[in-house]
C-alpha positions in Angstrom: 9.1 -21.8 56.4 10.2 -19.9 53.3 9.0 -16.3 53.2 7.3 -14.7 50.2 7.4 -11.0 49.4 4.9 -9.7 46.9 6.0 -6.8 44.7 3.3 -4.8 42.8 4.3 -1.9 40.5 1.3 0.3 39.9 0.3 3.6 38.2 -3.2 5.2 38.0 -5.0 1.9 38.4 -6.7 2.2 41.8 -9.6 -0.1 41.1 -7.5 -2.7 39.4 -5.0 -2.6 42.2 -7.8 -3.1 44.7 -8.8 -6.3 42.9 -5.2 -7.6 42.9 -4.9 -6.9 46.7 -8.3 -8.5 47.4 -7.1 -11.7 45.7 -3.8 -11.7 47.7 -5.8 -11.2 51.0 -7.4 -14.6 50.4 -4.2 -16.6 49.9 -4.0 -19.9 51.8 -0.2 -19.4 52.2 1.1 -16.7 54.5 2.5 -13.6 52.8 5.6 -12.2 54.5 5.1 -8.7 53.0 3.4 -6.8 50.2 5.4 -4.0 48.7 3.6 -1.5 46.4 5.7 0.7 44.2 3.4 3.5 43.2 4.0 5.9 40.3 0.4 7.2 40.2 -0.4 10.9 39.6 -2.3 10.7 42.9 -0.6 8.0 45.0 -2.7 5.6 47.0 -3.1 6.3 50.8 -1.1 3.5 52.6 -3.3 3.8 55.7 -6.4 3.1 53.6 -4.8 0.1 52.1 -3.8 -1.3 55.5 -7.3 -0.8 56.8 -8.9 -2.5 53.8 -6.5 -5.4 53.3 -5.3 -7.1 56.5 -1.7 -8.0 55.5 0.8 -8.4 58.3 3.1 -6.0 56.4 2.0 -3.7 53.6 4.3 -1.0 52.5 3.8 1.6 49.8 6.7 3.6 48.2 6.4 6.3 45.6 8.5 6.2 42.4 8.8 7.6 38.9 6.9 5.9 36.2 9.0 3.0 35.0 7.7 -0.6 35.3 11.2 -2.1 35.2 12.6 0.4 37.7 9.6 -0.1 40.0 10.0 -3.8 40.0 13.7 -3.6 40.7 13.1 -1.2 43.6 10.5 -3.6 45.1 12.9 -6.5 44.8 15.7 -4.6 46.5 13.4 -3.7 49.4 12.0 -7.3 49.7 13.2 -9.4 52.6 11.6 -12.7 51.6 13.3 -15.7 50.2 11.0 -15.7 47.2 9.5 -12.7 45.4 6.1 -12.8 43.6 6.2 -9.9 41.0 2.6 -9.2 40.3 1.2 -6.7 37.8 -1.6 -4.5 39.1 -4.2 -5.9 36.7 -3.7 -9.5 37.7 -5.7 -11.7 40.0 -4.7 -15.1 41.3 -6.6 -18.0 43.0 -6.3 -18.6 46.7 -3.8 -21.4 46.4 -1.6 -19.7 43.9 1.3 -18.8 46.3 1.0 -22.1 48.2 1.3 -24.1 44.9 4.3 -22.1 43.7 6.1 -22.6 47.0 5.4 -26.3 47.0 6.9 -26.6 43.5 10.0 -24.8 44.6 10.3 -27.2 47.5 10.0 -30.3 45.3 12.2 -28.8 42.5 15.0 -26.9 44.3 16.9 -26.1 41.0 13.9 -24.1 39.7 14.5 -20.3 39.6 11.3 -18.9 38.2 7.8 -20.4 38.5 4.4 -19.2 37.3 0.8 -20.4 36.8 -0.9 -20.2 33.5 -1.5 -16.6 32.5 -5.0 -16.4 31.0 -6.6 -13.6 29.1 -10.3 -13.1 28.2 -10.8 -14.3 24.6 -13.2 -13.1 22.0 -15.9 -15.5 23.4 -15.5 -13.9 26.9 -14.0 -17.0 28.4 -10.5 -17.3 29.9 -7.9 -18.6 27.4 -4.2 -19.6 28.0 -3.3 -20.2 24.4 -4.4 -19.0 21.1 -7.4 -20.8 19.7 -6.4 -23.7 17.4 -4.9 -22.1 14.3 -5.6 -23.1 10.7 -3.1 -25.1 8.7 -2.4 -22.1 6.5 -1.8 -19.9 9.6 0.7 -22.5 11.0 2.5 -22.7 7.7 2.7 -18.9 7.5 4.2 -18.6 11.0 6.6 -21.4 10.2 7.8 -19.9 7.0 8.3 -16.4 8.6 9.4 -17.9 12.0 6.7 -16.0 13.9 5.4 -16.9 17.3 3.3 -20.1 17.7 1.3 -20.3 20.9 -0.8 -23.4 20.5 -0.5 -27.1 19.9 0.1 -27.9 16.2 -1.2 -31.4 16.8 -4.7 -29.9 17.3 -4.8 -29.0 13.6 -7.0 -31.4 11.7 -5.3 -33.4 9.0 -6.8 -34.1 5.6 -5.5 -35.8 2.4 -4.2 -32.5 1.1 -2.3 -31.1 4.1 -1.2 -34.3 5.9 2.4 -34.7 4.5 3.5 -31.1 5.1 1.6 -30.9 8.4 3.4 -33.9 9.7 6.7 -32.2 8.8 5.9 -28.9 10.5 4.5 -30.7 13.6 7.7 -32.8 13.8 9.7 -29.5 13.6 7.9 -27.9 16.5 8.1 -31.1 18.6 11.9 -31.2 18.2 12.2 -27.4 18.9 10.2 -27.6 22.0 9.1 -24.6 24.1 11.6 -21.9 23.2 12.0 -19.1 20.7 11.9 -19.1 16.9 14.9 -18.4 14.7 13.6 -14.8 14.7 13.3 -14.7 18.5 9.6 -14.8 18.8 8.3 -17.1 21.7 7.2 -20.6 20.6 5.0 -22.5 23.0 3.5 -25.8 21.7 3.7 -28.1 24.7 1.2 -27.4 27.4 1.8 -30.7 29.4 0.3 -31.1 32.8 0.9 -30.8 35.7 3.7 -28.5 34.6 5.8 -27.6 31.6 8.9 -25.6 31.0 9.5 -22.8 28.4 12.2 -20.5 27.4 10.1 -17.3 27.3 6.8 -16.5 29.0 4.7 -13.8 30.6 6.2 -12.9 34.0 3.3 -10.8 35.2 2.5 -13.2 38.0 5.8 -15.1 38.4 7.6 -16.1 41.6 11.3 -16.2 41.6 14.2 -16.7 44.0 15.1 -13.3 45.3 18.8 -13.8 45.1 18.5 -14.7 41.4 16.3 -11.7 40.7 18.7 -9.3 42.5 21.5 -10.6 40.3 19.4 -10.4 37.1 17.5 -7.1 37.4 14.9 -5.8 34.9 16.4 -3.7 32.1 15.6 -0.1 33.0 16.7 1.3 29.7 13.3 0.2 28.3 10.5 2.7 28.1 8.3 3.4 31.2 5.8 0.8 30.1 8.5 -1.9 30.2 7.4 -3.4 26.8 9.4 -6.6 26.3 10.8 -6.8 29.9 9.4 -10.3 30.4 11.4 -11.6 27.5 14.5 -9.9 28.8 14.3 -11.7 32.2 13.3 -15.1 31.0 15.9 -15.2 28.2 18.6 -14.8 30.9 17.7 -18.3 32.2 19.7 -21.1 30.5 17.7 -23.1 28.0 17.8 -26.1 30.2 16.4 -24.1 33.1 13.6 -22.0 31.6 10.5 -20.8 33.3 8.4 -23.5 34.9 4.6 -23.2 34.3 2.2 -24.9 36.7 -0.6 -25.8 34.3 -3.4 -26.4 36.9 -3.3 -22.9 38.5 -4.1 -19.6 36.8 -3.3 -16.0 37.0 -6.1 -13.9 35.4 -5.0 -10.9 33.3 -7.7 -8.3 33.1 -5.7 -5.9 30.8 -6.7 -2.7 32.4 -7.0 0.0 29.7 -5.3 2.7 31.9 -1.7 3.4 30.8 -1.9 1.0 27.9 -0.3 1.9 24.6 -2.0 1.6 21.3 -1.5 -1.8 19.8 0.7 -0.7 16.9 3.0 1.4 19.2 3.3 -1.5 21.7 4.2 -3.8 18.8 6.9 -1.3 17.6 8.5 -1.1 21.0 8.2 -4.9 21.5 10.2 -5.6 18.4 12.9 -3.2 19.4 13.2 -4.9 22.8 13.2 -8.3 21.1 16.1 -7.3 18.8 17.9 -5.8 21.8 17.7 -8.9 24.0 18.3 -11.3 21.1 21.5 -9.4 20.2 22.6 -9.2 23.8 22.1 -12.9 24.6 22.6 -14.4 21.1 19.2 -16.1 21.3 18.1 -15.3 17.7 19.1 -13.9 14.4 18.4 -10.3 13.3 18.2 -11.5 9.7 15.4 -13.9 10.6 13.7 -11.1 12.7 13.7 -8.8 9.6 12.3 -11.7 7.5 9.5 -12.2 10.1 8.7 -8.5 10.0 8.4 -8.8 6.2 5.8 -11.5 6.8 3.9 -9.2 9.2 4.1 -6.4 6.6 2.6 -8.7 3.9 -0.2 -9.8 6.2 -1.0 -6.2 7.2 -1.1 -5.2 3.6 -3.5 -8.0 2.7 -5.8 -6.8 5.4 -5.4 -3.1 4.4 -4.0 -2.3 7.8 -1.8 0.6 6.7 -0.7 1.7 10.2 0.8 -1.8 10.7 2.4 -1.7 7.2 4.0 1.6 8.1 5.3 0.3 11.5 6.8 -2.8 9.9 8.5 -0.8 7.2 10.0 1.5 9.8 11.2 -1.4 11.9 12.8 -3.1 9.0 14.6 0.1 8.2 15.8 0.5 11.8 17.1 -3.0 12.0 18.7 -3.1 8.6 20.5 0.1 9.2 21.4 -1.0 12.8 19.7 2.0 14.4 17.9 0.3 17.3 18.0 3.0 20.0 18.3 0.4 22.8 21.6 -0.9 21.4 25.0 0.9 21.9 
């Protein structure tokens, strides 16, 4: 039987970590080991964790705050055949690990597998894609090559938009689940029981340990690891991609602790996107700058001057080739 190691990087999220461990303790599949890499100001007590959660093996190691370095440290310490890298504000259903293992068994060429990562939407329900976008929103994202994370076929046709809508829908069907010309993730096919995509959240992903060891997380990113999921998934060849099991879910609670302000997180995400796109040749910087101009225009129309300022700064950084992540 293949062994599964679970790696959890954490920092100052004791309550959230407890919820994650509680979900793991209910898994139908046996867990070989749980490795917690803790960068908290007041690290958790390993004896308390072992008493509360009856895992066969639960280890806790202290580390400096760096999500990428913490993940890499956990992967190096893991002894399982597969590694589930789980964020400390995630929760998974009791058959999550069993289903991922079964998929690996039936698809031996797969390298990284995840369930649907779902967030709480504005209505309070769990959502795995953006709500159906309007025709104008789709056109805007198409023109500026921004991210699309929904099914364009769900947009209602009418006599006015039908010709151009068919053209855009055909474009996204041909492009498939991948990245836009600017590098932003594009996910338009949510087929069941599974689908494959070039870029996806990896906050609850299981991978083959040997592949993860050979393709570590990029530790030059900031301690929050903004953009690290893109950096890992883009290393997979387009024909490999990340396999998403569409009938199991990983619930993302988005703990507010250690979370950056939205505009700052966006700024760092764009720098990481440019870095990885340049490194792997997955997108064009010219298109990325164009997409930022689109975001700048939208922010201006909504009088969001902090977003306007961030996009102006990012455009300047990229045009002048001053991304601090690049040599």
